[in-house]
C-alpha positions as CSV (number, residue, x, y, z in Angstrom):
1,X,107.4,-13.0,26.6
2,X,106.3,-16.1,28.6
3,X,106.9,-15.8,32.3
4,X,106.6,-18.6,34.9
5,X,106.9,-22.4,34.8
6,X,105.3,-24.3,31.9
7,X,104.8,-27.9,30.9
8,X,106.1,-29.2,28.0
9,X,102.9,-30.4,26.6
10,X,101.7,-26.8,26.9
11,X,104.6,-25.4,24.9
12,X,103.8,-28.1,22.3
13,X,100.4,-27.2,22.1
14,X,100.9,-23.7,21.9
15,X,103.5,-24.1,19.1
16,X,101.5,-26.7,17.4
17,X,104.3,-29.2,17.2
18,X,105.0,-32.6,18.1
19,X,105.7,-32.9,22.0
20,X,108.7,-35.0,21.3
21,X,110.4,-32.0,19.5
22,X,109.9,-30.0,22.5
23,X,111.2,-32.6,24.7
24,X,114.6,-32.8,22.9
25,X,115.0,-28.8,22.4
26,X,114.3,-28.2,26.2
27,X,116.9,-31.0,26.9
28,X,119.5,-29.1,25.0
29,X,118.4,-25.7,26.6
30,X,118.6,-27.4,30.0
31,X,122.2,-28.9,29.1
32,X,123.2,-25.3,28.1
33,X,121.8,-23.8,31.5
34,X,119.2,-21.7,29.6
35,X,116.2,-23.3,31.2
36,X,115.7,-25.5,34.4
37,X,113.4,-28.5,34.7
38,X,111.7,-29.7,37.8
39,X,109.0,-32.1,38.4
40,X,105.6,-30.9,38.8
41,X,104.5,-30.9,42.4
42,X,101.0,-31.3,41.5
43,X,101.5,-34.4,38.7
44,X,104.7,-36.1,39.3
45,X,104.5,-37.7,35.9
46,X,105.0,-34.2,34.2
47,X,107.8,-31.5,34.8
48,X,107.9,-27.8,34.6
49,X,110.2,-25.7,32.4
50,X,111.3,-22.2,33.7
51,X,114.0,-19.8,32.0
52,X,117.0,-19.2,33.7
53,X,118.8,-15.9,34.4
54,X,121.4,-17.1,31.5
55,X,118.3,-18.0,29.4
56,X,116.8,-14.7,29.9
57,X,119.8,-12.7,29.0
58,X,120.2,-14.6,26.0
59,X,116.5,-14.0,24.9
60,X,117.0,-10.3,25.7
61,X,120.1,-10.3,23.7
62,X,118.7,-12.0,20.6
63,X,115.5,-9.8,20.8
64,X,117.6,-6.6,20.8
65,X,119.9,-7.9,17.9
66,X,116.7,-8.8,15.9
67,X,115.0,-5.4,16.4
68,X,118.3,-3.8,15.5
69,X,118.5,-5.7,12.3
70,X,114.7,-5.2,11.6
71,X,115.0,-1.3,12.0
72,X,118.1,-1.5,9.7
73,X,116.2,-3.5,7.0
74,X,113.1,-1.1,7.0
75,X,115.4,2.0,7.0
76,X,114.0,4.4,4.3
77,X,110.7,2.8,4.1
78,X,107.6,5.0,4.3
79,X,105.2,4.7,7.2
80,X,102.8,3.7,4.7
81,X,105.0,0.8,3.5
82,X,105.7,-0.4,6.9
83,X,102.1,-0.4,7.6
84,X,101.3,-2.3,4.2
85,X,104.3,-4.9,5.1
86,X,102.8,-5.5,8.8
87,X,99.2,-6.1,7.5
88,X,100.4,-8.4,4.9
89,X,102.7,-10.0,7.3
90,X,99.8,-10.7,9.8
91,X,97.6,-12.0,7.0
92,X,100.3,-14.4,5.9
93,X,100.8,-15.5,9.8
94,X,97.1,-15.9,10.1
95,X,96.9,-18.0,6.9
96,X,99.7,-20.2,8.0
97,X,98.2,-20.7,11.5
98,X,94.8,-21.7,9.6
99,X,96.7,-24.1,7.3
100,X,98.7,-25.6,10.4
101,X,95.3,-26.2,12.3
102,X,93.7,-27.9,9.2
103,X,96.9,-30.3,8.6
104,X,97.9,-32.5,11.5
105,X,101.6,-32.3,12.5
106,X,103.7,-35.0,11.2
107,X,106.1,-37.2,13.4
108,X,109.4,-36.0,13.4
109,X,112.1,-38.5,12.9
110,X,113.8,-39.8,16.2
111,X,117.2,-38.5,17.0
112,X,120.0,-41.2,16.9
113,X,122.1,-39.4,19.6
114,X,122.0,-40.9,23.0
115,X,120.4,-38.8,25.5
116,X,119.6,-38.8,29.4
117,X,115.8,-39.1,29.6
118,X,114.8,-38.3,33.2
119,X,111.6,-36.5,32.1
120,X,109.2,-36.0,29.2
């Protein structure tokens, strides 16, 4: 889990997505009280995003729910089957990452809904 404040551009780079999509999603999370957004004191042109207690609670709840579902799905699988699945999933994830790195991100369509824009 990521801790500390991060810039939207760093999130976009890590996720390999268009920065504008990060801006829209962070705005929604801020509106819901799941993250806080403050001006970066070292670069007033940018901002820093931090998870709030409400956001951390939601993240923990989703992680617990996901692990519960995942363990139920794999119930009855042998240890060898789980290892094979894990290895193939890792191989798939690496192939996807390599593909994404070799194909530039496409521009997402702009949202038509009005939004307050106080940071980007």
